[in-house]
C-alpha positions as a Markdown table, in Angstrom:
| # | Residue | x | y | z |
|---|---|---|---|---|
| 1 | Met | -154.1 | -85.7 | -69.2 |
| 2 | Asn | -156.1 | -85.4 | -72.4 |
| 3 | Lys | -155.5 | -82.3 | -74.5 |
| 4 | Pro | -158.7 | -80.1 | -74.7 |
| 5 | Ile | -160.4 | -80.0 | -78.1 |
| 6 | Gly | -162.7 | -77.2 | -79.3 |
| 7 | Gly | -163.8 | -74.1 | -77.5 |
| 8 | Tyr | -162.6 | -70.5 | -78.1 |
| 9 | Phe | -159.3 | -69.6 | -79.7 |
| 10 | Glu | -156.2 | -68.7 | -77.8 |
| 11 | Leu | -153.5 | -66.3 | -79.0 |
| 12 | Glu | -152.4 | -67.9 | -82.3 |
| 13 | Leu | -148.6 | -68.4 | -82.6 |
| 14 | Glu | -146.3 | -70.5 | -84.7 |
| 15 | Thr | -144.8 | -73.5 | -82.9 |
| 16 | Lys | -141.1 | -73.7 | -83.5 |
| 17 | Lys | -138.5 | -74.2 | -80.8 |
| 18 | Glu | -137.1 | -72.3 | -77.9 |
| 19 | Tyr | -133.5 | -71.2 | -78.3 |
| 20 | Tyr | -132.5 | -72.6 | -74.9 |
| 21 | Ser | -135.0 | -75.4 | -74.6 |
| 22 | Asn | -132.7 | -77.6 | -72.4 |
| 23 | Tyr | -131.9 | -75.0 | -69.8 |
| 24 | Tyr | -133.6 | -74.3 | -66.5 |
| 25 | Arg | -136.4 | -71.7 | -66.9 |
| 26 | Phe | -137.2 | -69.0 | -64.4 |
| 27 | Asn | -139.5 | -66.1 | -64.2 |
| 28 | Leu | -136.8 | -63.4 | -63.9 |
| 29 | Ala | -133.1 | -63.2 | -64.5 |
| 30 | Arg | -132.5 | -61.7 | -61.0 |
| 31 | Asn | -134.2 | -64.7 | -59.5 |
| 32 | Ala | -132.2 | -67.2 | -61.6 |
| 33 | Ile | -129.0 | -65.5 | -60.3 |
| 34 | Ala | -130.1 | -65.7 | -56.7 |
| 35 | Tyr | -131.2 | -69.3 | -57.1 |
| 36 | Tyr | -127.9 | -70.4 | -58.6 |
| 37 | Phe | -126.0 | -69.1 | -55.5 |
| 38 | Ile | -128.6 | -70.4 | -53.1 |
| 39 | Thr | -128.4 | -73.9 | -54.4 |
| 40 | Lys | -124.6 | -73.9 | -54.2 |
| 41 | Asn | -124.9 | -72.7 | -50.5 |
| 42 | Ile | -122.9 | -69.6 | -51.4 |
| 43 | Lys | -123.7 | -66.8 | -48.9 |
| 44 | Thr | -121.2 | -64.1 | -50.1 |
| 45 | Val | -121.0 | -63.0 | -53.7 |
| 46 | His | -118.7 | -60.5 | -55.4 |
| 47 | Val | -120.8 | -58.2 | -57.5 |
| 48 | Pro | -119.8 | -55.3 | -59.8 |
| 49 | Thr | -120.9 | -51.8 | -58.8 |
| 50 | Phe | -122.0 | -51.2 | -62.4 |
| 51 | Ile | -125.1 | -53.4 | -62.3 |
| 52 | Cys | -128.9 | -53.3 | -62.2 |
| 53 | Glu | -130.1 | -52.5 | -58.6 |
| 54 | Ser | -132.8 | -55.2 | -59.0 |
| 55 | Val | -130.0 | -57.9 | -58.9 |
| 56 | Ile | -128.5 | -56.3 | -55.7 |
| 57 | Asn | -131.9 | -56.1 | -54.0 |
| 58 | Thr | -132.8 | -59.7 | -54.9 |
| 59 | Leu | -129.5 | -61.1 | -53.6 |
| 60 | Leu | -130.0 | -59.1 | -50.3 |
| 61 | Lys | -133.6 | -60.3 | -50.1 |
| 62 | His | -132.3 | -63.9 | -50.0 |
| 63 | Asn | -129.7 | -63.1 | -47.3 |
| 64 | Ile | -126.7 | -63.2 | -49.7 |
| 65 | Arg | -123.9 | -60.9 | -48.6 |
| 66 | Ile | -122.5 | -58.7 | -51.3 |
| 67 | Ile | -118.9 | -57.5 | -51.8 |
| 68 | Phe | -118.8 | -54.9 | -54.5 |
| 69 | Tyr | -115.9 | -54.6 | -57.0 |
| 70 | Lys | -115.3 | -52.0 | -59.7 |
| 71 | Ile | -114.9 | -53.1 | -63.3 |
| 72 | Lys | -112.6 | -50.1 | -64.0 |
| 73 | Asn | -112.8 | -50.7 | -67.8 |
| 74 | Leu | -116.0 | -51.7 | -69.7 |
| 75 | Leu | -114.1 | -53.5 | -72.5 |
| 76 | Asn | -111.4 | -55.1 | -70.3 |
| 77 | Pro | -113.1 | -55.4 | -66.9 |
| 78 | Tyr | -111.3 | -56.2 | -63.6 |
| 79 | Phe | -112.5 | -59.3 | -61.6 |
| 80 | Pro | -111.5 | -60.0 | -58.0 |
| 81 | Gln | -110.2 | -63.3 | -56.7 |
| 82 | Phe | -112.4 | -65.1 | -54.1 |
| 83 | Asn | -112.3 | -68.1 | -51.8 |
| 84 | Lys | -114.2 | -71.4 | -52.2 |
| 85 | Lys | -117.1 | -70.3 | -50.0 |
| 86 | Glu | -117.7 | -67.2 | -52.1 |
| 87 | Gly | -119.2 | -66.6 | -55.5 |
| 88 | Leu | -118.4 | -64.2 | -58.3 |
| 89 | Leu | -121.0 | -62.6 | -60.6 |
| 90 | Ile | -119.7 | -61.3 | -63.9 |
| 91 | Val | -122.0 | -59.1 | -65.9 |
| 92 | Asn | -121.6 | -59.2 | -69.7 |
| 93 | His | -122.3 | -55.5 | -70.0 |
| 94 | Phe | -124.4 | -54.8 | -73.1 |
| 95 | Gly | -123.3 | -58.1 | -74.6 |
| 96 | Leu | -119.9 | -56.7 | -75.6 |
| 97 | His | -117.9 | -59.8 | -74.6 |
| 98 | Lys | -118.0 | -63.0 | -76.6 |
| 99 | Glu | -116.5 | -65.0 | -73.8 |
| 100 | Phe | -114.7 | -64.6 | -70.5 |
| 101 | Asn | -111.4 | -66.3 | -69.8 |
| 102 | Leu | -111.8 | -67.8 | -66.4 |
| 103 | Asn | -108.6 | -69.9 | -66.3 |
| 104 | Ser | -107.0 | -67.8 | -63.6 |
| 105 | Phe | -109.8 | -68.7 | -61.1 |
| 106 | Glu | -109.5 | -71.7 | -58.9 |
| 107 | Tyr | -113.3 | -72.1 | -58.2 |
| 108 | Ile | -114.8 | -71.7 | -61.6 |
| 109 | Glu | -118.0 | -73.4 | -60.5 |
| 110 | Asn | -118.7 | -70.5 | -58.2 |
| 111 | Ile | -118.7 | -68.0 | -61.1 |
| 112 | Leu | -122.0 | -67.1 | -62.8 |
| 113 | Ile | -122.1 | -65.0 | -66.0 |
| 114 | Asp | -125.0 | -62.6 | -66.3 |
| 115 | Asn | -125.8 | -62.7 | -70.0 |
| 116 | Ser | -129.0 | -60.7 | -69.6 |
| 117 | His | -127.7 | -58.4 | -72.4 |
| 118 | Ser | -126.3 | -61.2 | -74.5 |
| 119 | Phe | -129.1 | -63.6 | -75.3 |
| 120 | Phe | -127.3 | -65.4 | -78.1 |
| 121 | Asn | -124.0 | -65.9 | -76.2 |
| 122 | Asp | -123.6 | -69.4 | -75.0 |
| 123 | Asn | -119.8 | -69.6 | -74.7 |
| 124 | Asn | -119.4 | -69.8 | -70.9 |
| 125 | Leu | -120.3 | -72.6 | -68.6 |
| 126 | Asn | -122.7 | -71.2 | -66.0 |
| 127 | Ser | -124.8 | -68.3 | -67.4 |
| 128 | Val | -128.1 | -66.5 | -67.1 |
| 129 | Phe | -130.1 | -65.2 | -70.1 |
| 130 | Ser | -133.0 | -62.8 | -70.1 |
| 131 | Pro | -135.3 | -63.1 | -73.2 |
| 132 | Arg | -137.4 | -60.3 | -71.8 |
| 133 | Lys | -134.6 | -57.9 | -72.9 |
| 134 | Phe | -134.8 | -59.1 | -76.5 |
| 135 | Phe | -138.4 | -60.2 | -77.1 |
| 136 | Gly | -142.0 | -59.2 | -76.2 |
| 137 | Thr | -142.5 | -61.5 | -73.2 |
| 138 | Thr | -144.0 | -60.9 | -69.8 |
| 139 | Asp | -141.3 | -62.7 | -67.9 |
| 140 | Gly | -138.6 | -65.3 | -68.5 |
| 141 | Ala | -135.0 | -66.3 | -67.8 |
| 142 | Tyr | -132.8 | -69.2 | -68.7 |
| 143 | Leu | -130.2 | -70.6 | -66.4 |
| 144 | Lys | -127.4 | -72.7 | -67.9 |
| 145 | Ser | -125.9 | -74.7 | -64.9 |
| 146 | Ser | -123.3 | -77.4 | -64.8 |
| 147 | Lys | -124.8 | -78.4 | -61.5 |
| 148 | Ile | -128.2 | -80.3 | -61.4 |
| 149 | Leu | -130.7 | -78.2 | -59.6 |
| 150 | Asp | -132.4 | -80.8 | -57.4 |
| 151 | Asp | -135.2 | -78.6 | -56.0 |
| 152 | Tyr | -136.1 | -76.9 | -59.3 |
| 153 | Ser | -138.9 | -79.3 | -60.1 |
| 154 | Val | -141.0 | -78.1 | -57.0 |
| 155 | Leu | -140.9 | -74.4 | -58.0 |
| 156 | Pro | -144.3 | -73.0 | -58.9 |
| 157 | Val | -145.0 | -71.6 | -62.4 |
| 158 | Phe | -145.2 | -67.9 | -62.8 |
| 159 | Cys | -148.6 | -66.4 | -63.8 |
| 160 | Ala | -148.2 | -64.0 | -66.8 |
| 161 | Leu | -151.7 | -62.6 | -66.7 |
| 162 | Pro | -151.1 | -59.5 | -64.5 |
| 163 | Tyr | -148.1 | -58.5 | -66.7 |
| 164 | Ile | -149.6 | -58.7 | -70.2 |
| 165 | Glu | -151.2 | -55.2 | -70.3 |
| 166 | Pro | -148.1 | -53.2 | -71.5 |
| 167 | Leu | -147.6 | -55.6 | -74.4 |
| 168 | Ile | -151.2 | -55.1 | -75.5 |
| 169 | Arg | -151.3 | -51.4 | -74.8 |
| 170 | Arg | -148.3 | -50.7 | -77.0 |
| 171 | Ile | -150.1 | -52.4 | -79.9 |
| 172 | Asp | -153.4 | -50.7 | -79.3 |
| 173 | Asn | -152.5 | -47.3 | -78.0 |
| 174 | Gly | -148.8 | -46.7 | -78.7 |
| 175 | Val | -145.6 | -46.8 | -76.7 |
| 176 | Glu | -146.3 | -43.8 | -74.5 |
| 177 | Glu | -149.5 | -45.2 | -73.0 |
| 178 | Gly | -148.0 | -48.6 | -72.9 |
| 179 | Phe | -145.0 | -47.3 | -71.0 |
| 180 | Glu | -147.2 | -46.0 | -68.2 |
| 181 | Ser | -148.6 | -49.4 | -67.5 |
| 182 | Tyr | -145.1 | -50.9 | -67.9 |
| 183 | Lys | -143.8 | -48.7 | -65.1 |
| 184 | Lys | -146.6 | -49.6 | -62.8 |
| 185 | Leu | -145.5 | -53.3 | -63.1 |
| 186 | Gln | -142.0 | -52.7 | -61.8 |
| 187 | Ser | -143.0 | -53.1 | -58.2 |
| 188 | Leu | -144.7 | -56.4 | -59.0 |
| 189 | Tyr | -141.5 | -57.7 | -60.6 |
| 190 | Ser | -139.5 | -56.5 | -57.5 |
| 191 | Ser | -141.7 | -58.6 | -55.2 |
| 192 | Ala | -142.0 | -61.7 | -57.5 |
| 193 | Pro | -140.7 | -64.8 | -55.7 |
| 194 | Ile | -138.4 | -67.3 | -57.4 |
| 195 | Met | -140.6 | -69.3 | -59.8 |
| 196 | Lys | -140.5 | -71.1 | -63.2 |
| 197 | Met | -141.1 | -69.2 | -66.4 |
| 198 | Ser | -144.8 | -68.7 | -67.3 |
| 199 | Asn | -146.4 | -70.9 | -69.9 |
| 200 | Phe | -147.3 | -67.8 | -71.8 |
| 201 | Ser | -143.7 | -66.7 | -72.2 |
| 202 | Met | -142.6 | -70.2 | -73.1 |
| 203 | Arg | -145.2 | -70.2 | -75.8 |
| 204 | Ile | -144.0 | -66.8 | -77.1 |
| 205 | Leu | -140.4 | -68.1 | -77.1 |
| 206 | Glu | -141.4 | -71.2 | -79.1 |
| 207 | Ser | -142.7 | -69.0 | -81.9 |
| 208 | Ile | -139.7 | -66.8 | -82.7 |
| 209 | Asp | -137.5 | -67.0 | -85.8 |
| 210 | Tyr | -134.2 | -66.6 | -83.9 |
| 211 | Ala | -132.0 | -66.7 | -87.0 |
| 212 | Arg | -133.9 | -63.7 | -88.5 |
| 213 | Val | -133.7 | -61.8 | -85.2 |
| 214 | Arg | -130.0 | -62.4 | -84.8 |
| 215 | Lys | -129.3 | -61.4 | -88.4 |
| 216 | Arg | -131.3 | -58.2 | -88.2 |
| 217 | Arg | -129.7 | -57.1 | -84.9 |
| 218 | Glu | -126.3 | -57.7 | -86.3 |
| 219 | Gln | -127.1 | -55.7 | -89.5 |
| 220 | Asn | -128.4 | -52.9 | -87.4 |
| 221 | Phe | -125.4 | -52.8 | -85.1 |
| 222 | Asn | -123.1 | -52.7 | -88.1 |
| 223 | Phe | -125.1 | -49.9 | -89.8 |
| 224 | Phe | -124.8 | -47.7 | -86.7 |
| 225 | His | -121.1 | -48.4 | -86.2 |
| 226 | Lys | -120.3 | -47.5 | -89.8 |
| 227 | Lys | -122.1 | -44.1 | -89.3 |
| 228 | Leu | -121.1 | -43.3 | -85.7 |
| 229 | Phe | -117.8 | -45.0 | -84.9 |
| 230 | His | -116.0 | -41.6 | -85.2 |
| 231 | Leu | -118.2 | -40.2 | -82.4 |
| 232 | Asn | -118.1 | -43.1 | -80.1 |
| 233 | Glu | -115.7 | -43.0 | -77.2 |
| 234 | Leu | -116.0 | -46.7 | -76.8 |
| 235 | Asn | -113.6 | -48.5 | -79.2 |
| 236 | Leu | -115.9 | -51.1 | -80.6 |
| 237 | Asp | -113.9 | -51.9 | -83.7 |
| 238 | Asp | -113.5 | -55.6 | -82.8 |
| 239 | Arg | -116.8 | -55.9 | -80.9 |
| 240 | Ile | -120.4 | -56.5 | -81.8 |
| 241 | Ser | -123.5 | -56.3 | -79.5 |
| 242 | Leu | -126.8 | -57.8 | -80.4 |
| 243 | Phe | -128.4 | -55.9 | -77.5 |
| 244 | Ser | -127.9 | -52.2 | -78.5 |
| 245 | Tyr | -125.4 | -49.9 | -80.1 |
| 246 | Pro | -123.8 | -48.3 | -77.0 |
| 247 | Leu | -122.8 | -44.8 | -78.0 |
| 248 | Leu | -120.5 | -43.2 | -75.4 |
| 249 | Ile | -120.5 | -39.5 | -76.0 |
| 250 | Arg | -120.1 | -36.3 | -74.0 |
| 251 | Asn | -123.4 | -34.7 | -73.1 |
| 252 | Gly | -125.1 | -38.1 | -73.6 |
| 253 | Gln | -127.9 | -37.0 | -71.3 |
| 254 | Phe | -128.7 | -34.0 | -73.4 |
| 255 | Leu | -128.8 | -36.0 | -76.6 |
| 256 | Arg | -130.9 | -38.7 | -75.0 |
| 257 | Glu | -133.5 | -36.1 | -74.0 |
| 258 | Lys | -133.4 | -34.7 | -77.6 |
| 259 | Leu | -134.2 | -38.2 | -79.0 |
| 260 | Ile | -137.1 | -38.6 | -76.5 |
| 261 | Leu | -138.6 | -35.4 | -77.8 |
| 262 | Asn | -138.6 | -36.9 | -81.2 |
| 263 | Lys | -140.2 | -40.2 | -80.0 |
| 264 | Ile | -137.0 | -42.1 | -80.0 |
| 265 | Phe | -136.8 | -43.9 | -76.7 |
| 266 | Thr | -133.4 | -45.1 | -75.4 |
| 267 | Pro | -133.0 | -46.8 | -72.0 |
| 268 | Lys | -130.7 | -45.5 | -69.3 |
| 269 | Tyr | -128.7 | -48.4 | -67.5 |
| 270 | Trp | -128.6 | -48.3 | -64.5 |
| 271 | Gln | -129.7 | -45.2 | -62.5 |
| 272 | Gly | -129.4 | -47.1 | -59.2 |
| 273 | Val | -125.6 | -46.7 | -59.6 |
| 274 | Phe | -126.0 | -43.0 | -58.6 |
| 275 | Glu | -127.1 | -44.1 | -55.1 |
| 276 | Asn | -124.5 | -46.9 | -54.7 |
| 277 | Thr | -121.8 | -45.4 | -52.4 |
| 278 | His | -119.3 | -48.1 | -53.7 |
| 279 | Ala | -119.6 | -46.9 | -57.3 |
| 280 | Asp | -116.9 | -44.6 | -58.8 |
| 281 | Lys | -116.8 | -41.8 | -61.3 |
| 282 | Tyr | -116.3 | -44.2 | -64.2 |
| 283 | Asp | -119.5 | -46.1 | -63.4 |
| 284 | Ile | -121.4 | -42.8 | -63.1 |
| 285 | Asp | -120.0 | -41.6 | -66.4 |
| 286 | Leu | -121.2 | -44.8 | -68.2 |
| 287 | Val | -124.7 | -44.4 | -66.8 |
| 288 | Ser | -124.9 | -40.8 | -67.7 |
| 289 | Asn | -123.3 | -40.7 | -71.1 |
| 290 | Ile | -123.9 | -44.0 | -72.9 |
| 291 | Ile | -126.9 | -43.8 | -75.3 |
| 292 | His | -128.3 | -47.2 | -76.1 |
| 293 | Leu | -129.5 | -46.9 | -79.6 |
| 294 | Pro | -132.1 | -49.6 | -80.5 |
| 295 | Ile | -130.9 | -52.2 | -83.0 |
| 296 | Asp | -133.6 | -54.8 | -82.4 |
| 297 | Gln | -135.6 | -56.8 | -85.0 |
| 298 | Arg | -138.4 | -54.3 | -85.3 |
| 299 | Tyr | -136.3 | -51.7 | -87.1 |
| 300 | Asn | -134.7 | -51.3 | -90.5 |
| 301 | Lys | -132.2 | -49.0 | -92.1 |
| 302 | Lys | -134.8 | -46.3 | -92.6 |
| 303 | Asp | -135.6 | -46.2 | -88.9 |
| 304 | Leu | -131.9 | -46.1 | -88.0 |
| 305 | Ser | -131.3 | -43.3 | -90.4 |
| 306 | Arg | -133.9 | -41.2 | -88.7 |
| 307 | Ile | -132.0 | -41.7 | -85.4 |
| 308 | Ile | -128.7 | -40.7 | -87.0 |
| 309 | Asp | -130.3 | -37.6 | -88.5 |
| 310 | Tyr | -131.3 | -36.4 | -85.0 |
| 311 | Leu | -127.9 | -37.2 | -83.5 |
| 312 | Leu | -125.9 | -35.5 | -86.2 |
């Protein structure tokens, strides 16, 4: 098919290379997770109670039975054993783990690592990545699979158009107005079928300077840790996250609200845990009291110092 020449201009972006150009592309991480287990004909999956409810809902929607397990310790999580007809989903919570040692498991091929919070971590075999958590895209997920996905080629391509509004509104009108349109889209994401990544998101992801992004996120994490480690109940001395600086502190909810009043917005992961009857007090404490301080590539030391001033 001949490339069109002339006509009006599209969104102008640099053309570089996707970070995971050789992996399978999906519209959403939750759909990539479900698809992995579906293609392996796994109908029962062990899932941590400390997880986004969208993953739970998507697995159930595809008739996958869930057996919940408790991680017990964020930095040294517990994982259950399982049989050859079952799967295990391991969540790399907030990107705090460089790699998971899976040598004690007999059926490693049945294990999938959810690296939605760890975009730059490619150390385990079968993994899912969510660029939407790290960059301004409408959709997108990568699936690293040791198994060839035979039916992948027939999947339709996701249409980004209905999802672009929050990205534009944040630029034109600010984060508050953009957030309102962002919230309205969540039901659309919930009902989105398993599809390939949109061409729009692929084009965005081809334009990013990943080395710069990674360096800035690492610098920002280290800046926060130097200033706040003495307050943090998570012992992060030998850890680094490129997703956020997770500050576990008593009265986390109060401090989060104080930051919001000063136009510093920090996400709360994952409020669905409160309704999960299998969750325990430890899970609920993590949801309530971890403040995810932003470390992403949009911010510099001046921005981070403003956050620290409000916290201290």
